[in-house]
C-alpha positions as CSV (number, residue, x, y, z in Angstrom):
1,X,86.8,120.0,98.7
2,X,88.5,118.0,96.0
3,X,90.4,114.7,95.8
4,X,92.3,112.4,93.4
5,X,91.7,108.8,92.2
6,X,95.3,108.0,91.1
7,X,98.9,109.0,91.5
8,X,100.2,112.2,89.9
9,X,103.8,113.3,89.9
10,X,106.1,116.1,88.8
11,X,109.8,116.9,89.3
12,X,111.5,120.2,89.8
13,X,115.2,121.0,90.1
14,X,116.7,123.8,92.2
15,X,120.5,124.3,92.5
16,X,121.1,120.7,91.4
17,X,118.8,119.3,94.1
18,X,115.9,117.3,92.6
19,X,112.5,117.3,94.2
20,X,110.1,114.6,93.0
21,X,106.5,115.1,94.3
22,X,103.9,112.3,94.3
23,X,100.3,113.2,94.9
24,X,98.1,110.2,95.7
25,X,94.9,109.0,97.3
26,X,95.3,108.5,101.0
27,X,94.8,104.7,100.7
28,X,98.0,104.5,98.6
29,X,100.2,106.3,101.1
30,X,101.9,103.6,103.2
31,X,102.5,101.3,100.2
32,X,103.9,104.2,98.1
33,X,106.2,105.3,100.9
34,X,107.8,101.8,101.0
35,X,107.9,101.6,97.2
36,X,109.6,105.0,96.9
37,X,112.2,104.3,99.6
38,X,113.1,101.0,97.8
39,X,113.1,102.7,94.3
40,X,115.2,105.7,95.5
41,X,117.8,104.3,98.0
42,X,120.2,107.3,97.3
43,X,117.6,109.9,98.0
44,X,118.3,111.9,101.3
45,X,114.8,112.9,102.3
46,X,111.2,111.5,101.9
47,X,109.0,114.4,103.1
48,X,105.3,113.8,103.4
49,X,102.0,115.4,104.2
50,X,98.4,114.2,104.2
51,X,94.8,115.3,104.9
52,X,91.9,113.0,105.3
53,X,88.4,112.8,106.9
54,X,88.1,110.4,109.8
55,X,85.0,108.5,110.8
56,X,83.6,111.6,112.6
57,X,84.0,113.8,109.5
58,X,86.9,115.6,111.2
59,X,89.9,116.6,109.1
60,X,93.1,114.9,110.2
61,X,96.4,116.4,109.0
62,X,100.0,115.4,109.2
63,X,103.3,116.7,107.9
64,X,106.8,115.2,108.3
65,X,110.2,116.8,107.6
66,X,112.2,113.5,107.5
67,X,115.4,115.1,108.6
68,X,115.0,118.5,106.9
69,X,115.2,121.5,109.3
70,X,111.9,121.7,111.3
71,X,109.1,123.3,109.5
72,X,110.9,123.8,106.2
73,X,109.4,120.9,104.2
74,X,106.4,119.1,105.6
75,X,104.5,122.2,106.6
76,X,104.8,123.9,103.2
77,X,103.7,120.7,101.6
78,X,100.7,120.5,103.9
79,X,99.9,124.1,103.1
80,X,99.6,123.3,99.4
81,X,97.0,120.6,100.3
82,X,95.1,123.0,102.5
83,X,95.3,125.8,99.9
84,X,93.8,123.6,97.2
85,X,91.2,122.2,99.6
86,X,92.4,118.6,98.9
87,X,91.0,115.8,101.1
88,X,91.8,112.1,101.5
89,X,95.1,112.6,99.8
90,X,98.9,112.5,100.6
91,X,102.0,113.9,99.0
92,X,105.4,112.3,99.3
93,X,108.4,114.4,98.0
94,X,111.6,112.6,97.3
95,X,114.7,114.8,97.5
96,X,118.1,114.2,96.0
97,X,120.7,116.7,97.4
98,X,122.6,118.5,94.7
99,X,125.5,119.8,96.9
100,X,124.3,123.3,97.5
101,X,122.4,124.2,100.7
102,X,119.2,126.1,100.0
103,X,118.7,127.5,103.4
104,X,115.3,127.5,105.3
105,X,113.6,129.9,102.9
106,X,114.8,128.1,99.9
107,X,113.6,124.7,101.2
108,X,110.2,126.1,102.0
109,X,109.9,127.5,98.5
110,X,111.3,124.3,96.9
111,X,108.9,121.9,98.7
112,X,105.9,124.1,98.1
113,X,106.8,124.4,94.4
114,X,107.2,120.7,94.0
115,X,103.9,120.0,95.7
116,X,102.1,122.6,93.6
117,X,103.7,121.1,90.4
118,X,102.2,117.7,91.3
119,X,98.8,119.2,92.1
120,X,98.8,121.1,88.8
121,X,99.3,117.8,86.9
122,X,96.5,116.1,88.8
123,X,93.0,115.4,87.7
124,X,91.0,116.8,90.6
125,X,87.4,115.7,91.2
126,X,84.9,116.9,93.7
127,X,85.0,115.0,97.0
128,X,81.8,113.1,97.7
129,X,81.2,111.2,101.0
130,X,80.5,107.6,100.4
131,X,78.1,105.5,102.5
132,X,77.9,101.7,102.9
133,X,74.7,99.8,103.3
134,X,74.0,96.1,103.8
135,X,71.0,94.7,101.9
136,X,69.5,91.3,101.2
137,X,67.7,89.9,98.2
138,X,66.5,86.6,96.7
139,X,68.7,84.7,94.3
140,X,66.2,85.2,91.5
141,X,66.9,89.0,91.3
142,X,70.7,89.1,91.7
143,X,71.2,89.8,88.0
144,X,68.8,92.8,88.1
145,X,70.5,94.0,91.3
146,X,73.9,93.9,89.6
147,X,72.6,95.6,86.6
148,X,70.9,98.4,88.6
149,X,74.1,98.8,90.7
150,X,76.1,99.6,87.5
151,X,73.3,101.9,86.2
152,X,73.2,103.9,89.5
153,X,77.1,103.9,90.0
154,X,76.8,101.9,93.2
155,X,79.7,99.7,94.1
156,X,79.1,96.2,95.2
157,X,81.7,95.8,98.0
158,X,80.9,92.2,99.2
159,X,78.4,89.4,98.4
160,X,77.6,86.5,100.7
161,X,75.4,83.7,99.6
162,X,73.2,82.3,102.4
163,X,70.4,79.8,102.7
164,X,67.8,82.7,102.6
165,X,69.3,84.7,99.7
166,X,72.2,87.0,99.0
167,X,73.6,89.5,101.6
168,X,75.3,92.3,99.7
169,X,77.3,95.3,101.0
170,X,77.0,98.3,98.6
171,X,78.7,101.7,98.6
172,X,77.8,105.0,97.0
173,X,76.7,108.6,97.7
174,X,73.4,109.1,99.5
175,X,71.8,110.1,96.2
176,X,73.2,107.1,94.3
177,X,72.0,104.7,97.1
178,X,68.5,106.4,97.1
179,X,68.2,106.0,93.3
180,X,69.4,102.4,93.5
181,X,66.7,101.6,96.1
182,X,64.0,103.2,94.0
183,X,65.1,101.3,90.9
184,X,65.1,98.0,92.9
185,X,61.7,98.6,94.5
186,X,60.6,96.0,96.9
187,X,63.1,93.4,95.8
188,X,65.7,94.3,98.4
189,X,65.6,94.5,102.2
190,X,68.0,96.6,104.3
191,X,69.7,94.7,107.1
């Protein structure tokens, strides 16, 4: 499986209808939908599809036609995500109607082509499951901890300073977290 870290877009035009596809990380979806609706008030359709892994590692999928004939826009867009094995991503395709009806087959091809164009522009990276862990350390080694976190590509998500030391939430792949723990030695304690 692969995913993206930022927004990638491409536009195609078919019989004067414009299809602007935006591929993005799933976390950007709701905000981008609001932004695109505000930015394109004269667009007639905002077709979307997404795929993500839930907390049970199950793939959740959705597609919406936003007023296009049923199955002619959201499903072909979702099929592109499935075909490229994309995960934790969404696509929103903004359509401006050009005056010529494309018919069901034409819509299926147009939305799939727009989604494929955005995927082609994207920088895809292998999907890696991230894990969170809460640890505690003394104030005296916080500098070393921050240094090792950068060295091992472990993200510090949250820090809380307490009477007994620093409680830190970190995030990374299993391998990154393991390497981080080895680098820190006995200076940290899992909570």
